[in-house]
N, C-alpha and C positions, 0 to 999 in steps of 0.2 A: 504494499499499499503506499509506505512512505517513499519507496523507490520510484513508483509512479508518479508521485507528486514531484520528485526531482527530475524525472524525465521530461515531464510537461514544462516545469520551469525552465530547463535548459532549451527545450524546443522554442518556447515563447520569449526566451530571454528576460524572464522576469524573476522575482524572488521566491524561494520555496514557500514562505509565509503567506505570500499572496496567494498561491496556489492553494494551499492547505485551507486558508480562511474562506476563500471563495467557495470551494467545495463543503466545507462546513456549514456554510450558510445556505448553500443550495440542497444539501441533504437534511437540513433543518426545516425545508419547505418554503424557504424564501426564493421570491422570483427575481430574474434577471434584473427587470426594470428598478425594482425596490433596492437589490443590492448595490447597483452602479450609483444610484441617486442618494441613497440614505445610509450607505456603510462603507463610505470612502476610508475610513480610518482603518478599517479592517482590511480592505482589499488594496490599499495604496492608491486610491483613486483609479482603479481600472474601469474601464468603459464597458458598455454592454457587448461590444464586438469581443473584447478580450476575455470577458467572463463566459461568453458562449463557447469560444474556443477552448477554454479550460474545461468546461463541462463535456464538450464533444470528443476531446481527446482522453478525457478520462473514461467515458463511456466505451472508447475504442479499446482502452486497456482492459475493462472489464470484460468486454466480449471476447477479447484474445484470451484471458485467463480462464473463461468458461470452456473456450475450444481447446485449450491447453490441457485443462482437467479431463475433458472427454477423451482427448487422446491418450492420456497416461493410463486413464482407467482401461481403455480398449486394449492397448498393448499389454499392460499388466494381467488382465484377464487371460490373454493369448499365452501367458506365461513367458513372454519374450523381453521383458523389461531388464535392462542392465544399468548399472550405475553411470556408464558412459552415455547411454542413450537419454537417461533421465537428466543428465547435465546438459546435453545438448537441447531438450526440450525446455528446460527451465531458463535457457539462456537465449532462446528464440525470442525476437522483437517485432516479427511480423507475421502475419497469417501465412504468407507463401513459404516462409521457413519452415514452420509448424507442419505444413501440409506435405512439404517435400520430405521432411523426416519421416512422417507417417505413412507416406505411399507405399513403401513395401510391407507395410503391416496392416495396410486398410484391406477389409474383406474384399475379395475381387469375384466379379463374375467370371464366367468361362472365357478365357482368351487363348490366342495361339500359343502363348508361353504355357498356361497350366495344363493345355492338352499335352504338350510336349512332357511336361514333368510327369503327368499322369503315364506317359509312355515308357518312363524310366530314362530320359534323356538328360536330366540334370547333372549327372556326373560327367557326360561327355562334354556338355556346355562348360563346366568348371575347368576340365581339363584344357579345352580349346581357349578359355579366356586367360589361362596363365601363359599362352603364347610362346610355349618351349617348342623346340625341334623334335617332333615325333612323327612317326607314320600315320598321318591323319586317316588315310583309308582303312589301315588295318584296325585303328582304334574305333573308327565308325562301324566296321563290319561286326564287332562284337556286340552291337546293340539291335542288330537284325534279328528278330526273335520268330518262333515258332507261331504265335498268334496273330502274325500278319499286321500288328500295330505299326512295325517298322518293316517295311518290305526291302529296302535296298540303302546303300551307302548314302545318296542324295537325300532321301527322306529322313535319316538320321543326322545328317549336317544341317538339313532345313530346319528341324526341330531344335537343335541345339542353337542355331542363329536366332530362332524366334525367343528362346530364353534369354540369350544374351542381349538382344534387342530390347527386352522389357527391363532387365538389369540396367542397361545404359539409360533407359528413359526414366528410372528411378534414381539414378545417381544425383546425389544433393549437388555436387559440384558441377556436373554437367548441367542441370537444370538451372542452377542460379546463374552461371556464365552466359547459357543460352538465352535465359530470360533477359538478362542486362542488354545482350545483342539485340533481341527483339524490341526491347524498350528504345534503345538509342538508334538502331539501324533499320527498323522495319519501315516499309513501303506500303501505303494503303492503295490497292488497285480497284478501280471501279470500272466495270463494263457493262453496257445493256445486254439484256437478254434478247436473243434473236426473236424478232416478230414482234417486240414490245415497244419499238421505236415511236409509233404515233400515239399510243395510249399513255406512254409515259414521258411524254414531250416535256413536262414541266422539270424533269430531271436530266434535260439534254446536256447540259455542261458536264455532267457526270457519266455520260455514255462511254467515254474513254479517257479516263483521268488517271493520275497517278501522282502521289506527293510523299514526301518522308511524313511518317504518321506524328512523330513529335511535333512537327510544325503545323499540322493540319488544325485550322481553327475549329472550336467546338460546333459552330453553326454549320460547317461543312460536314464534319463527322455525323452530326444528327441527320443532316440531309441525305447523306449516302445510305445511312442506316435505315432511314425511313423508305427510301427508294428500293432497298432490297427487302423490307418488311412488306412493301405493297407489290412486290413481285416484278419490279421493272430492272432492278440492277442486281449484279452478282458482285460481292465484294470479297477481296482477299487481302489477307495482312501477313507479311513475311519479309525477313531481310534477303538479301541475295543468298540463294540456295548454297553456293559454293562457300560462301563465308561460313554459314553455320555448319557444314560438313567438315570443313577443315577444323573447326574447333571441337567437333565430336572426336575426329580422328587424332587430334592433339591429346585429349583425355583418355583415349581407349586403345589405340594401336601403340603396342609397346615393342613390336620387332618386325623383322621382314622374312616371314616364313609362312607355311601354309596355315598355321592357326591365326597368324596375324591377318592374313588375307580373308579368312572366315569373319574375324571379329571387324574388319573394315566392312564387309558386306552386311554384317549385322547391324553397324553403327549407320550406315546409309538407309537402312530399312527401319531403323529405330526413329531416325528422323523424319522420314517422309511418311511413314504410317502412325507414328505415335507422337513424337515430341512437336513436330510442326503443327499438327491438328491442335495439340493441347495448348501450345504456347499462342497460337492464333486464338484460341477461345480466352485464354488469359488476357490477351491484348485487347481483343473485344470488350471485355467486361472492364479492364484498367480504363481504356480510353473512353468508354461510353460513360463510365462513372465519372470521369474527369470532365467529359463534355457536360454530362448533367449538372454537374456542381457549378460549372461556369455558366450554363444557361440559368441555372436558379439563382445564382449571384446577381446576373443581369436582371432578372425579372423582379428580384427582390429590391435592386437598387432602384429601378423604375418605378415599382409600386410605393417604395418610401417617398419618392419625390412628388408621385401623384397624390398621395395621402396628405403629404405635408404642402399641397399647393396653397397658395394664398386664398384666404376666404374673404368673401365681400362683407361678410358680417351681417348683422341683424338688422336687415332692410326690409321694408314691405315689398314683396317681390311678385310680378306678374311672370308666370313661366308658361312657354308654348312648346307643345310637341307637335311639329310641322307635319303637314301631309297635303297632298294634292286632291284625288278623288275624296278620300274620307274626311277632309277637312283638316283644321288646326285646333287640337285640344288647348284651352285656355284656362289657368287656374290662377287665382289669387292668394298668396299666403302671408300671413302677418309675421311680424318680426321674429317669432318664434318658430316659424315655418308651419304653423296651422293653416288649415285650409278655410278659407274666406268664401270663395265663389269659385265656380267652374261653368264652361259653356264651350260650345264648337262654333268656329268661324270658318267661312269658305272663301278666301279672298284669291285663290288661284283657279285656273282651269281644271275640270269643266265648268265650274260653278260661277266664278268671276264676280263673286258678291263683294266687290272692293269696298264701296261705300258703307254698306252694313257692317261689314267687319272693322273698318276704320272707326266707325262710330262707336261700337261697342268697346274697343281698345280705350278710346279717348274717354269714354265714360267711366270705365273702371279705373283708369290711370288718376282721373279726377276725384273720383268717390272714394277710393281706397288711399290717396295720396301715395301712389306706387312710386317707389324709389329706384327700382331697377328692373329690367325686362331680361329674362333668361330664355334664349332661343336655342332648341336642340339643333346639333349640326348634322342631323341625318338627311333623310329625303325631303325636298323642299326647304331645307334649312336656310340656304343663301337667299332664295327668293323671298322667303318670310322675312329675314333679317332687312332685306332692301325695301319690303313692303313697310315694316314697322318704322324703318328710319325716315320714310317719307311722310309719317303722320305728324302733325303739328300739335303735340301736348302743351297743356298750358302751364307746364313746369318742367325744368330738366329732370331727365330720366336717362339713367345708365343703361345702356343696351349691349347685352353680351352673348356671344355665341358659345354654347355650352357643349362639351363632348359629351354625348349621351352613351357611350359605350356601357353596356349593361343595364340600362334603364329598362329595357324590355324584361330583361331577367329578373330585375326587382319586382316589376309590375305584376308579374305572375307568381311571385314567390308567396309562401305561407306568411312571411312578415308583413308584406304588402295587404293580403287579404285580412289580416288581424286588425291592421291600422284603418283599412277603408275597405269594409267588407260590402259595401253598397255601391261601390264606384266601378266603373269600366277600367279595364287594364289601361287604356291609353291615357285615361285621366291620371291615374296612379303613376304612369310614367312622367307625365308633365309635372306632377308634384316633386317627383325625384329630381327632374332637371333643375327646378327652382331651388331646390334644397341644396343640391350639390353645389351651385353657385354660392349660396350663403355659407355654407360650412361643408366643403368637400369630404373631409374626414368622416364627420357624424354620418354623412348619407351613404358614403362608399362602403363603410363597414357592414352595411346591410347586404352587399352583393359579394359572391363568390369572386375573389381576386382573380381567378383564371377567366373571367368574363370580362375584365376591364380593358383588354386589348393592349396591354403593355409588356406581354411576354415574349420569349423566343423559343420556339419549339416546346410550348410547355405540355403539349399533349404526348410528346416522345420521352420525357424525362422520368425519372422515378417518382412516381405520384406521392408516396409516403414522404420522400424528401421535401418534394415541392410543398406539400400542404403544411408540413411542419415549418418550414422556412417562412412562407408567406404568413402563417399564423404568428410567428415571432415578430415579423416586421410590423404587422398590424397592431400588436400588442405594444411594441416599443413606440410607434407612432402615437398611440393613443394615450400613452402614460406620459410620453413627452409633452403633449399639448396639455393634459388634465381634462377633467370630465365635471361638468356642472351637473350636480345629482339631482337637482330638482327639475330639469328639463331634458335630461338625456335618454335615449331609447334603451330598450332592452339590450339590444345588439351592442351599442357603444359601451353600455356598464359592464357587458360580459367580458370584455377586454382588459378591464382594469386589474391591475396587480392583485392577485389573491382572490378574484371574484368568480368569474365563471357564469354559465348561463343560468344555473339553478339560483344562485344567490342574487344574480341581476332581477330574476323574475319576483323575489322576496322583496328587493328594494322597491320595484315598480308598484307592487301590491301594497306595501306599508305606506308609500307615498299617496297612492290613490285613497287610502282609507283613513290616513291620519293628517293629510295635507303637506305642504313642503316642510323639509328639513330646516330647523332653525340653527342647528349647530352640529359640528363633528360629534359632540358627545350623543346626539340622538341615534347615531349609527348602531350604537349598543343595544337599542331596542329593536332592532331588525332580526326577524328570526334567523338563526344559524350564523349571525354575523359576530363571531366570538373574537376573543382578544388577538388570536394570531392573524385573523382576516383584517381586524382593524390596524394592526401593525403594517400589514403589507398594503392595504388599500387607502388608508386615510389621507395620506399625503398626495394623493393623485385625484381626490375627489374635491370639488369645490363647492362652496355654498355662497352665492352671490346675495349680497345685502346682509349677511350675517352679522350679529351683534359683535362678536369678535372678529376683527378684520382679517385675523390670521387664517380664519376658515375658509377665506377665498385666495389663500397663497398656497405656494409649494412648501411652506414650513410645515414639517411634521409635528403633530401633537405632542410627541416625545420631546421636542425643542421647545415648546411655548414657554417653559420656565427660563430658559437662556434669554428668550426676548424679553419676558418680563423682568428680568435682572438687568438686562441693558437698559430698559426704560426706567427702572427703579434708580439705576446709577445715576441718571440724568435728570431725575426728579421730573419725569414726564410719564405721560400714559403710552400703552404700546400704540393707540390710535395717533397720537401727537408724534410718536417716533416715525411711524410709518409715512406720516403725511409731510414731515419737515426732513428736507435733504441736510439741512445744517446740523440737526441732531445727529442723523447718522453718520455725518463726517466726524463726530467727536468720539465715536466708539473706537476703541483700540481691542480688536478681537483677541488678542493675546491674554487680556484679563480674564477672559470667559472660558478658557481652556479647561476643561475637566477629565476626569478618567474615560468618560463616555463621548465627549465632544471635543473634536479636534479642530484645527485650523481649516481642513476642507470643508467640514459641515458648517463652520462659522463664515466662511466666505460664501457659501451658497446661502445662507440665511441673510447676509446683508445685500445680497443681489435681488432677494425677494422683498426685503423690505424697501428697496429703491423702485422696484416695480412688481407689486404683489400680484399674482395670477397672470403674469406676462405670457402672451402668446408667441411662441418662438417662430411661428410662420411669418413668411415675407408679406409686406403690405400688398394689397390687391392692385394691380396696374390695368388700366382700360386697353383694349385692343379692337382693332378694326381691320377686316380683310380688304383687299383693293375692291371697291365697289363695282368697277368695271369687269371683274373676273368672276363669273359664277358656274361654269362648267369646264370639263377638260379641253372642250373644242375651243375655248377662248384663249388657251395658253399658246404662246409664240416663242419659239427658242430665242434667248437672250432676253427676254423679260425679268425684270427685278420686282419681286413681290414681298410683300410681309407674310410671315406665317408662324404657325404655333408648333413646337416640337411635341410630337404625339408618342413615339416610341424611340427607344434608344436599344441598339444591338451592338455587337462587336464589329459589325462590317459598316456600321454608319447610323444615322438616325433618319426618321420619317417625319415629315413636315406637312402640316394641313396648310394649304394655301386657299382653302375655300371652294374647292371644286369636286367635293365628295369623294376624292381619291388621294390618300397621301402620297407625296412624292419621297423618293429616297435620295438622301445626301449621302454618298458613298464616303467612308472614312478618309478616302484620298482626296475628297472635295471639301473637307470641313475646315482646313487651315493651309496656310503656306508653310507648313513643316510637318514632321512625321508625327502621326497620332497613334498612341499605343491603345488608348482608352477613350472612345468618344464622349465619356462622361468627363473627360478633363476639359471639353470644349463647351459642352452644352448640358443643360438639365431639362428634365421633363417639363412642359408647359412654358419653357422659354419662348419669348418672342424674338423672332429672328428675321433677317432679310436674306432671300435666296434668289438665285438666278436659275432660269428655265435651261436646262442643257439639252435635253431630249424629251419627245413626248411621242410614245407608242399608242395611238388610238385603239388599235386592234385588241391589244392585250391590257389596255388601261394601265399603263406604266408610266411614271414621270420620273425623270432624273433631273436633280437639282444640284446647286453648288452654292457654297457660302464662301467661295474665293472670287477675287476679281470682280467685284459687283459693279464696278463703274461702267 
């Protein structure tokens, strides 16, 4: 156990105590957001990323130890355990090392080697493998028997070679060295399956491709494997065969005689029939996992940026889910996102009720004192935006195009049905569009992240890994921003540290029965909201307008005494201390250090006193598409247009320029320098200027550039 802690510390280049304390807290039930925010003294101010890495590395060691124990039990039960073997197993630090050691002892199905052994040819194999000068033909003849299991010399030699081939394939040094050769020198070959050229045209660039596997980007690996899965491509992974064969010869051929020749033949057979397929399977698994992790990392980065998008804030909002034939669904939401009214307008063909639609919007904007209009960016989105911008409202109104990805998923969900059981799906969708403008995080947590359109091959990667990663990203974002307990949904509350869906329901039920929470002390009255949950959750839950102003801050209740001591030291109240910067500047935090509260926590407290309950998200910025560009047909090569970054991948970013089809800015077109990670240049929802480089109307593909915009 302690050795694992040190190994993790060495790998992450941190202190042993940081690893131990982090794992102790995790094992006690503390969450990653809680530890990183409120236990900085114990962890040495490790952030969420590092604490998560500690947890995951430790879990890998736990799983390795479980497998080690199972292997030891298996070999021991066979009566084949030796002190040397035990030492080898105990010293193994990777799963591949363990499995290589175990391979000769693993229960086998019937193989060519086991058949040969059953025929009594193992002694001949051992004799040949020594590679001494012997009369090989005479030695083999002695194994020809009356039962006709071995009919002639060649059958005897073939059986011996089969046994030797299996020995070579199970040799630890051969396997480890060949594995290294595969990792470093393999080429991934992709070929189209004959007759599938037309049906698999989307994989055309992989019909005849090859590249060093270690250099192949994750998105290309996943694309090739998808093509193979769908039956259009044949994928092969291997180094140059001659290099691999030379390696095996080096380890196995010890002389230059007839026995050595048999070992040479057995080695070639071992590589082609056993080792090459086994190593290819390992490489597929290894690089698939690597590609999965990279794709999941990219998805997680995009999701975090999307969830942390700038909120418009609490504004009375009119939201429109656009449409042509079926009309545009219109809703009005109050500043808390509650529905005030809804209707359908038909400003576009084939109805063309322009004036009637305009009159309704003008009426509602005036009647409800609407401050913002949110318009979904799907079908008829740009046409609806242009229509709305032409209406002369009686006061200034912010008009925003909103990415509606996933709105239809939400509108048909159980969550939406519970919220609005008597409303049509499209009306629910319009409500979601309006709410995600007001507060993207609060609304998007209701939708499966995989439906938000910011992933890369998300359906091809390990779904358990993906789900766990996205869950952690959402939890991190929710706790980073904080949650207003008196107005938040069950979905948002369920992501708060230490709460979860069941307790979130309890909170909502208590709130509905007893009215708004007045203080954090009220949390103790919630059923099943015990001391441990209070410790984990209280700091992330806010109460706007509470009597104690600290209840609306990120200061944890366990630190209230510290703030009260600061106020008392200055002969002021907590309210006065939080309201007056001059008082805060008089605080010398070193005077308030205790056994439990150190400098890191005191610095966090001072930040909160300065800006209680501050929102870490950036301020909202207005954006408008080019009003003259509404469809892909309007695009002309060389045009420079404003756009919004909608997705980021390893090969570039996608930008919405308002034509219902996002364009790709290839990584080579993002800057006048080498770019290793597109996130170094742009973030999701960034407002950018791009130049149209190419337009393929048939395939609806748009190529854009962020270089040389003049």
